[in-house]
N, C-alpha and C positions, 0 to 999 in steps of 0.2 A: 363349183366354178366361180360363184360370186365372191367367195373369200379370196380366191387368187387374184381376181380383178381388183378387189378392194385393197389387197396388200402388195400390189405390184411394185410400189415405190418404197416398200419397207426396207430399211437397212439393218434391221435386227431379226435374227432367226427366232427370237422369242415372240416377236410380233407376228411372224409367219405361222409359228406353231399355234399361237392363240387364235388366229383366224380359223385354222382347222379345228381346234378344240371346241370353239364356240359352235361351229356347224355340227360337229360330231355329237356334242352334248344335246343339242336341240333336235337333230334329225336322225343321225346315223345310229347312235347307240340305241335309242328307243325302238327304231325300226328293226335292228338286229335282234333285240330281245323278243320282239313280237314274232319275227320270222322263226326263231328257234322254237317257239311254242307251237308253230303250225307247219313244221317240216313236212314235206310230202311223205306219204306212207312208203316205206321201203319195200320193194318187190323182192321176191325170191325166185327169179326166173333166169339167173345167169347173166343178166344185163350188166353192161360196163359203162360208167361215166368217165370219159377221158377229159380231164381239165387241162386246157392249154392256154397259157398266157403269152401273148405275142406283143412285142414292142418294135414297131417299124421293121419287121423281119421279112426279108425277101424270100426266106425259106419256108414261110408258113404254109403256102399252098402245097408245096412239095411234101411237107410233113403230114398234112391231113390226107393227101392222096396216098402217101406211103402207108399210113396207118390202116386205111381201108383196103388198099391193094394186098397187103400182107396179112390182113386179119384172118383168123381161122373161122370166124362167123360174123361177117359184117352186119348182119341183121340185129345183133346184140350190142353193137358198138355205137355209143352215143357220145357226142362231143359238146363240151361247153367251151367256147372260144371267147376269151377276153382280148379284144383286138384294139390295140393302142396305136393309132396311125396319125400321120400328118396328112391333111387334106388340101392345104394351100399354104403358100409362102414357106416352102420347106427348105431346110438346111441339112447338109450332110453331117456325119459325125466328124470328129477331129481327124485331120489328115496327117500332114507332115509334122505338125507341132501345135502348141497352144494357139488358139484363136485362128487356126487355119481351117476354114469351112468353105463349102461351096453351096450355091443354090442348086436344088435338085427338084425333080418332078415329084408330085404327090405320090404317096406310097400306094402300092397295089392293094386293093380291097380283097384281102385273103378270103373272106367269107363269100363275097360275090363271085369271085373267080372259081373257087372250089365248087360252089353250088351250081354254076353254069356248066360244069364238066360231067364226067362219067358218073359221079356219085351224087348227082343232084337230087335223086329220089330220097336220100337220107335227109336232105334239107327240107324237102317238101313234106316229109313225114314228121318233121319236128325233132329228128334225132341229131341234128346239128344246130345248136343254138348259139347265139352270139350277143355279146354286149360290146358296143362300139364306143370307144373313148378317144377324144382328140388328144394328141400327144401332149398338149399344154396342160391337160387335166390329169395326166398320169401321176400317180403317187407312189411309184415304185413297184417292183415285182411281187413283194409280199402282199401289198394292198390289192394288186390285180388278182392274186390268187384268192384273197378274201372275197372279192366281188364275183369271181368266176365260180366259187363254190355255191353261189346262190342260183346258178343255172342247173344244178343237180335236180333231177325230177324223179327220185325214187329208185334209181338204178341200184342193183344189188352190190356192185363193187365200184370203188372209186380209185381212179388212177390219175396221177399228176405227172406231166412231162413238160418240157420246154417246146418251143415252136421251131426248133432246128434239130430234128431227129431223123434217124433212119431205123428200119425195122427188119427183124428176121421173119421168116415165114412162120405164121401161127403165133406171133409174138404175144397176142392177147390171151389166147387159150393157154399157152405155156405159162404165162404170168399167173393166171388163176390156178393152174395146176400146182405150181410151186407154192403159192400162198396156202392152198389147201393141204399140201404135204407137210408144211411146217408144224412141228409138234407144240401147238399152242391153241388155246381157245380164242385168243385175240391176236392174231399175227399181223404184222405189217412187213411187206417185202420192199427192200430199197437198196440202192447203191448209186455211185456215180457210174454211169454206163461207159463202156469203152468208146474210143473215137468213132466218128461216123464211117471211117474206112474199115471198120471191123468186119470180118468174115463170119462172125457169130459161131465160132467153133470152140470157144473156151468153156471151162467149167463154171465160170462166174467170178465176180470180183467182190471185194468187201472193203469198206472204209473202217480203218482201225484206229489210227493215231490222231488225237487232237493236239492243238497247241494254243497257247495264249498269244494272240497277235500283239506285237510290240511296237507297231508304228504309231505315230501321233494321230492318225486318222482312224484308228481301229479300237483304241481304248480298252485293250485287253479282252476284246470279245473272243470267243472260241472260234478258231478256224479248224477245218478238217483236212487231213492229208488226202492225197489222191487215193482212189481205190486201187487194190492190187489183187492179183490172182494167187491168194495164199494157199488154196486147196489143191492137192495133187490127186485126190480121189473124190469122185462124185458121190455124195451122200444126200441125205435130206438137206433142205436149206439150213444153213448154219446161223447161229445167233450173231447178231451185230449190235454195236452200241449206238449207232447214229443213223439219222434220217437224211437222205439226200433229196433236195427239192426237185431235181431233174428226173427222178424215176422213183415213184412211190406208189405202192399198191396196197389197198386195205379194204376191209369190209366197210361199207358206207355208213354204218352205225357210228363211226368215229365223229361224224359231223355234229352229232348231238352231244357227245362226251367231251370232245376236244375241238370246239369250234374255232375257226380262224378269228384272230383278234382284230377288231375294226380300228383300234387305236395305235396302229403301227404303220403310219405312212412314211414314205421316203427311205425305208431301210433296204439295204442290199445285203448286209451281213447280219448274222444273228438269228435268222429264222430257222436254220437247221438245228442248231443246238437247242433252241427253244422248243421246237416241235418234238425233238428226240426226248427231252426230259418230260414234257407234258404227256406224250403218249405213254411212256414207260410208267410214270407215276399213276396214270389212269388204268393200268393193268394190261397194256399192250406189250407184246414182245416183238422186238425188231429182228429181222432176218435178212441175210444177203441171198440173192438168187444163186441157184446152183447151175445156171446156164445163162449165157449172154443172149438177150433177145431184143435189145434196143441199143442204138448208137447215138452219140451226141456230138454236135459240131462245137468244139470248145473255142476255136479261134475265129473271131469275126472282126478283124481289124478295120478301122475307119468307118464302121457302121454306127449309126446314131445310138447314144446311150441316154437313159432317162435323166441322169444327173446333168448332162449337157443341156437338156431342155430346161431343167430347173434353173440353170444360170440365165437362160434367156427370159424365163417367166419372171424371175426375181433378180434383175440385173444388179441391184444395189445391195443385195444381202451380204453382209460382212461375214466372211468365212464360207459362204456358199453352201452347197449341199453337204459337204463333209462335216461342217459344224452342226448343221441341223440333224444329220444322221446320228452323230455322237450324242446329241441331246435326247433324241427319241430312243436310242439304245438303252438309256437308263431304265426304261420300262422293262425291257428284256432282262437286263442284268439284275434288276430288283427281284424278279420272279425266280432267278437262278441263284439267289443268295449271295451276290457280290456285296461285301460289307460297305464299299464306297457308294453303293446304290440302295442302301437302306432308306426307308421312308424319310427319316429325319435328316438325311444327307442330301436329298434332292430339293433343289431350290424351287423348281416349277412343279408344284404338287399336282397340277392338272395332268402331268405325264402319267400319273398312277390312277387316273380316273377309271373306276369300276374294274380295276385290274384283278380283283378277286374272282371275277367271272371268266377270266381267260388265263388263269395261272396253272399251277400244278394240280394233278389229280389227287384223289383221296385213297386210292387202293395201295399205293406204295410210297415209301419215303424218298424225298428228294435226296437226302444225304446218302442213301444206299445207291441211288443212280449215279450221283457225282463221284462218290468215293470208290465204289466197288465195280460198277459197270463201266463208267466213262474214265475213271482214273484221274479225276480233277480235284484240285485243292483251290477253291475260289479265294481263300485268304492269302495263301502264300504265292498264288499264281504259278503253281507247278502242276505238271502232268506226268503220268506214268508213260514212259516211252522206251521200249515198245509196250503196248497194251497186250500182254502175253496171252491171255485167254482168247482174245480176238484173233491174233496171229495163228494160234493153234486150231482155231475153228471149233472150240468146245463151248459149252454154256458158261455164262458169267459165274463168278465165284460167290454164289449165294446159295444157301441151303435149299431154297424153294426149287432149284433146278437140279438137285442131286439125282433125282430119279431119271433124268434124261441123259446123263453123262454116257451111259453105255451105248446110246445111239450113235455116238461120234468117236468111239474107240477104234 
C-alpha cells in the first residue's frame, strides 16, 4: 500500500513499477520463498480447495452459495476467497462512455454475507477463508490468484474459478472423477465453461486454437479462442493444449512445482499461456472435461474493472494501465521465448527479477510444447489454425503419447 501512496503523483509507468519492485524485492519475494519451504502438508482425504478471486463482484455471494448448494459433499469443500472491494467513496465502472462514472454505495461484503447465511458453519469451521483487499490496493486478477493460493491449507485438490459462476449438481465430485479418469499421472482439467445459462447437458468443451494478438495494447501476447464442443462421443477426458483461468482442477501438489509468480502485478492477459506452458514442461498433462459442470457469466457491462481503479490511483501515469501491463508482460514473454523479450532486449532488468524460480519446468522441453502441442512459432508470430490434434480429440503428436492413442479411436 505504501508504494502506491508514494507513487500516486508519478507520471512514469517505470516509476510505478519500481515502487512495486522495491517492495517485492524487500518483502514479497523473500516471504514467498520461505512460504514455499513450509507449505502445509497435503492431505489425502478427498478435500477440495476452491480458489475464488473477486473484484467488486455483486455475484460473489451467489457463487459461493451455489458452490455449496450444488456440492456433492459440502464437508470436503473449502474456499479461499480473495475479496477486492470498495469500502468508501466508491465509483461505478464505465457507463455510457469514457469518464462516465457514478458514485455508488460500498460493495457488499461477500464473505460476511455468505457466512451469515445457511452455510455459516463452513466459515466457523475455518473451511471458508478470506483475504480482504481494498480496491485501490488491487494488482490485477493474476496477482489476486497468487495471494489466494496462500489460503490453501493442505487440501488434496485445488480448483480455481471466477466469482461469477453457476454449478451443476455434484459439480465438485464430477470434477474430481474426471480428473481421476484422465490417463495421466499428473493431470489438470480445464476449459472455458459454457455461459451461466447452460443446462449442463453437454459432453464438454475444449479450447483448441491460439492466436497472436495484434492490437497495440496486447503486444503479440497469445490469446485463446473460445472453447467449443468438438466431441460427438463421450470418452475419457481428452487432451487439451491450454489452461483456462476460470475453471482449473489439479492435484494440489502443483503449488510446490509450479508456484504462482509474485512478480506479475497488473496483468490481465498472458497468465493462461504462461500457466499452460509451465505446467506442461513440469510434466503435467492438460485435459478438457467430458461433461459440463460449471457455468460462467461472461458479460458484466458497466461493472467496475481493476484497470479503471488503476487510473484513479495513478491519475498522472502516462499511458495508464495498458502501458504498464505491456511492460510487465515482458516477463511472461521472456519465459515463453519471444526473441524481442530476450534478457538483453529488456530495458528494465528488474522485470526479470528471480524469474528462474517461476519459469518453465524441467521435465519437458518448451520447444516441444510450443511447436508440437500449442502450434506456436514465437519468432514468426504464426500459429497452426486449426490445431488439428486438438479438434480431433486425440493425444498431442509426440511419441510419449503413442501408447494412449487407442483410447480415443
